[in-house]
Structure formats: C-alpha cells, structure tokens
N, C-alpha and C positions, 0 to 999 in steps of 0.2 A: 435174383439179378434183375435189373430193369431191362425191359425191350418193349418194342412197339410192335403190335400185331393187329392185322385186320383181315377180313376175308370178304369175298364178293361171290356173285354168280349163283346165290341160293335164295329160294323161298321156302319157309317152313310151314305156311298156312294150308290147312287141310283143304279148303275150298279152291286153292289154285294148284294142287299138288300134281295134276295130271295135265297142266297147260304147257304150251310151247315154252320151252326154257332151255338154255344150255346148262349142263350140269357139271360144275366144277367148283373148287374153291381156290381162292388166291390169297395166300399169306405172305404178308411182308414183315421181316423182323430185322430190327437194328440191334446188333450185338452190343452188350454192355461194355464200356471202356475198361472194365476190370476183368474181362473174360480171359480165362487161359485157354491155351491151344487144345482143341478138341475135334475129332472127326465130325463132319457136318452131319452125317447120317444120325450119329448117336445124339448129337445136339437137337436135331429137329424131332426125333423120335420122343424125346422127353418133353418137348415144348408143344407138340401139336396133338390134340386129343384125337383118339382113334388112329393114329398114324403109326403102323408097325415099321420096324427098321427095313423090312422087305420092301414095303410100299414106298418109303423113301428112296430106297436104292434104286427101284424101278423108275422113279420119277427122275432120278439123276441121269440114268441111262438114256431116258427119253429126252434129255437136255431140258428138263422142266425146273432145274434149280439154278437160279442166277446168283452169283455173288458180286456185287458191284457191276451189274449188268453184263456179266460173262458166265457162260455155263461152266458148271464145275462137276467134277466126279464125287462120288459119295465118300471118297477117302480124303477130300479136301480138309484142311485143318483151319477152322475159323479163327479170325483174328479180331481184336477189339475194334469196334465201330464199323465192321463189315456189315453191308446191307443185303440181307437175303430175301429173294423173291422166289416163291415156289407155288406151282399150280398142282393141284391133286384132284382126282375125280371126287365128286360129292360123296360123303359117307352114307351108308344105307341107313333106312329107318327101321324099327323094331317091328317087321311084319314077316311072318312066316311064309314062305313060298312052297306050295305043292305044285309039283309039274302037272300041267293039263294038255292033253292032245289038242292041236290047233293046226289048221292049214296056214302055213306061212308063205307068202309070195316072195321067195328069196330070189334076188337078182344076181347077187354074186356071194361066193363064201370061199375062204381059204383057212389056213391054220391061224390066222391072226385077226381077221375082221369078217363080218357078215353084213350085206347090205340088202335090205328089204323094202318092199313097197307096202306100207300100212294102208289098209282100207279105211274109209270114213266109218266112225262108230265104235272102233276098237280103242279102249283105253290103254295107255302105254304101261303103266305100273299102278300097283295098289295105292289106293288113297280113300278118302272119305266116301262111303258108299260103293266103293269098288274094290272089293277084297278078293275077287276071284274073276277068272275070265279075261285077265289082262294080257297084254303082249309078253311081259315078264313070265307069266305063267307058261305061255306057249313056248317061249325060248328055252325056258328051264327043262321042258319036255323034249325039245329038239335036241339039245345037247347038254350034258352034265358038267362041263369043264369050263364054263364062263367064270371070269373073276367074280365070284358072288360075294367077296368080302364077309366072311363068317356065315355064309349061306342064307343071308337075308336080303329082301327087298329087290332092288333093280340091278340084276346081274347084267354087267357089260354095258350099261347105258351111259353115254356122254352126252346125249341130248334128248329132248322128247318133243313130239308135236301133239297138238291138241286131238282130242278124242274125235272130233268131227271134221278134222283136216286130213286129207289123204296124201300120200307120197312117201318119198324116200327118207330112210333113216340108215346110219351106220351103228353097227353093234360091235364092241370090242370083245375078243375071245380069250384075252389073257391080261394078266395085271400090266405088263409092259405096254400093250397096245391101248389099254385104258388111258395110261398116263400120257402116251404120245398123242393121242387124239384129243384129250382133254387140253393139252397145251396149245394144240392147233385152235381149237374153239376160243380159248382165251385170247390168243394172237389175233383172232378174226381172219385166220388164213384159211378156213374152210369156205368153199365155194357153195352158196344155197341160193337157189332161184325158186320162185314160186310163181303159178299162174293164178290170177284172181279175176273175178267178174265183179265190177263195182258199178254202183248206181250212178247215173249222170255221164256227161261228155267231159272227160279230164281235159283241162285247159291245154296244159303243156304236153308235148310229146315225150318228154322225159324230165326227171327232176330227182332231187334228194330231200328227204325229210329227216331232219336232225333236231331232236328233242330230248327232254327228259320225261320219262314216264313214271307215274305213280299210281297207286291204288285208288280208284274212284271213291271218294268219301260217300257218294250217293248209292253207289252199288259195288260192294267190295269184290264182286266177281270180274269186274272190269278194270282195264287199265286205261288211264287218261293222260294227256299232255299236261305238265305243269310249267309255268313260267318262271318258277323259282329254280335258279341254277343249282342250288344247294340241296334241292329235294330229288328223290327218285334215283333212277338209273338212266345213263345216257343211252340212247337208241337211235341207230341210223338205218334207214332203209331208202334204197334207190330204186326208182321205178321208171318204166317206159311203156308207151302205149303200143299194143299189139293190134288191136282192131277196135273200130268204133261202131256203136249201135245206135248213136244219137241219144237214146235214153240211158244207155249203159255203156261200159267201155271194158274190154278185156285188157288187162295190164300184166306185165312181168315184173316182179319184185325180187330184188336181191338184197339180202340181209348182210349187212356189215356187222351187226350185233344180233344177239339171240335173247330178246326179253319176253317176258310173259305177254302173249297177244299182241306183239309188237306190230304185224302187219295190220291186224284188224284195228288197232287203236290209231296207228298212223293214218290209215286211210279214212277213217271216220273223221279225224282232225282235218284232214285235207278237204272233207266235205263230200267224200265218196265212200260211204261204207259199202262193205262186201254185200252182194246180193244174197239173200236169204239168211243173213246173219242176225238172228233174233236178238241176242244179247247187245249188239251195236247198232241197232235200229235199221236193219237192212231187210227185214221180213215184211215191210210194208211198202206201197207204192210211193215212191220219192221223186220220180221224174216221169214225164210222158203221159200224164192222166188224160190229156186231151186227145189223145190219138184213138183212132177207131178200134173198138172191142178191146181196148188195151187192158182193162181190169180183168176180163175173163182170160186173156192171153197170160198175163202175169199170174194169176192165180194157178193156172195150169203148170206154169213153170215152177212155181213154188211147191207144188206137189210133187213135181218130177225131182226136184232137188231141195229137200227139207233140211239142208245144213248150209253152213257158210261155204260160198264158192271160192275154195281156197285148196291148192294142191302143189305140194313140193316136187317139182318135176326134174329138177337138176341138183346133183351133188357131187362135190369134188373134193379130194383130200390126198394128202401125201401118206403112201403106205408105211406102216411102222417098221417094216424090215427092209424092203427094197428102196423106199424113199421115193419111189416113182409116184407121179401125180396120177390119180385114177379119178376118172369122171363117169357119171351114170346119168341117164335120163330116163324118164318114165311118163308117158303121156297120161293125161287125165282119164279117170274112169268114166263109165258111161253117163252118169248123171250130169257130170260137169260138161263132157263133150256134146252131149245132146242139147243141153241148155244154150251152148254156144251156137251150135247149129240153127235152133229155133230162133234165137236172137237175131242171127245173121239173116235169116230167110224173112222175118219180119220186118226188119229194118230195110231190107232191100224192097219189099212190097210197099213200105210207106214212101221210099224214095221214088219209086217208079209212078206212084200216083201224085 
C-alpha cells in the first residue's frame, strides 16, 4: 500500500552521537485511499521499524499519536486518507551496556522521572571512542528498570547535552514517561535555559536567533548556519544579557528547539562565540587585547575553565502522571561561577581606572 512517511530529530553520525540533541522520531503517514478499517496500533506496528505494539500503545496513552491533528486511542480504526502523526523516542543502537558504579548528582526522582545535574566532562551515552564510563552506564547501575528497549544503548534518554556542557537533564524511568516526554520535546513545550559566557559586548539586551543549521563542510564536528531554507534543521534560540564585562558578556539562552550544538553555533553566528569553546573559535583572545595585562588574565581564566562556558541551569516539563508543571534550577559549577567572578572583578577594575 502506498503511504508517505518521514522522520526527524535524529543524527546517526558517530562523531556527533554524544552532542546536544533532542532524541525523538517523528513519523507522518497518509493512509492509502484503499485501506480497510484497522486498529491504529496494529497498523503502525507493521509500518514502523523497531516499533512494538506496546510502544505504540504507550505513545497513544501519552497523546503522541494524532490523526487529522486530534489525539486518538490505540483502538482507533484508521480510515482511508487519514493523516497520522506519531512521535516516538529514538530507537537504541546496537551497543551493549554493562552497569558501572557512578556518583550521580540527582536533583529529583520519583517512579516516573529522574532529574540530574550532569557534570562537565561526562559523556551521556556510548558512541565513537566512548564505550564505557558514560552517564547511561551509571544510570544502568543506579536502577535496573529504565525503559531500556531490548536492553541496549540509551535507557530512558529523551535528550542529551554535550560532554563539556554541564547542567540539568531529565531521564524517563518507564516506557510511558519516555513517550510522554518525547512528545513535549517535539512540541517544544519543554522549558530549557542555559547560562553562557560569550566573547564581546552583545549589542542588544535581548533577541532571537532563528536559522537553519547544517553540518559545517569544513569541519564536520561543527554546526553552521545556512542561508538555504531547504537545507538543514530549523533552530530557534532566544537570548538576553545578564551581565556585561566589556570584553565579554554573560547571557541567558532559552532553547525553543534542540539541535546539535545549537547555542554554540548560534552565538558564533551572532559574532559572540562561547568563552573557551575551542571548536567554535572561543579559546583565543577575541576582544580586549589592548587592556592592561589582559593576555595573562585570560590565559589564567582559560586554565581555570578549559571547556565551553555553557551550563543548563533551568528545566521545566509536565509530569507524565500528575501532569503538573515541574521546574528545576541548578546554579553553575565552580569553574563557571569563578570565571564570572573574575571577569566581574577585572571589568570593575578597568572601569574604575
């Protein structure tokens, strides 16, 4: 039977497998005009690879299956020309996970979800050159009942943040929660705010960066803005200034979408790459070189914070069972906060002179 199907929200490339990214698949299917009546859970199980009937039914309970823009139950009987939209958690990859003891900074945990504060330097899940010691290995040790989808790869993950970015993540503890949270990420209804230190004095007090992002043809580890509206993935970042240091700025970034390296690529496009972000040109002096003893000062700060100055400090989402909105905040770790203090003291000293 003829039907149209597509999916989004995924990268399969090994060199980007551990970067910031929302983890979901979106399928869109138009039912063939000659299709006979059939339960939608049966219909989708046959047409979506690696989708079990249980997984489809959990998605329906989470209102992640829409027919003609209306949520339906798993017992819904499809009709000719129905337009079906379904959001599913991204399927796992063929990587065996052996639980490993790990200290996890757990902010909140109940029967459905777990919220943790990921330290900089911790890879979220296995990928190229990262086969052990990931967050997923630690989660597997912490509890054995995550929705591990056949016992492999990324149990409970609906999003990830980069190895060298610190901050809040939400983990699903069962299949229903996994589908429920994946739908929120797809709908852009998750609240995510980051603190970032960027080079230069950001001109506007607040603004929005709305572009398409693609893989940089010169360095495939990076994402870059494309002017071609038919290429890449649409990405939206809202930002506002929190504090100015003349040669640098502390900004708050709110994600409307979750693309690979979105904040890092967008701020570089704005002309203000993240401080100490080597991949995006932020680990060299870009502003303030004429200030007194500035080179020595910056070299000291780069040693103190040898990773991009980015921290996921705020996270909000609807709870899968209670449906109540939950909010969490986590202040930046010492490397970030101490760099802010140094920048503030140095800029005050310059101003007073």
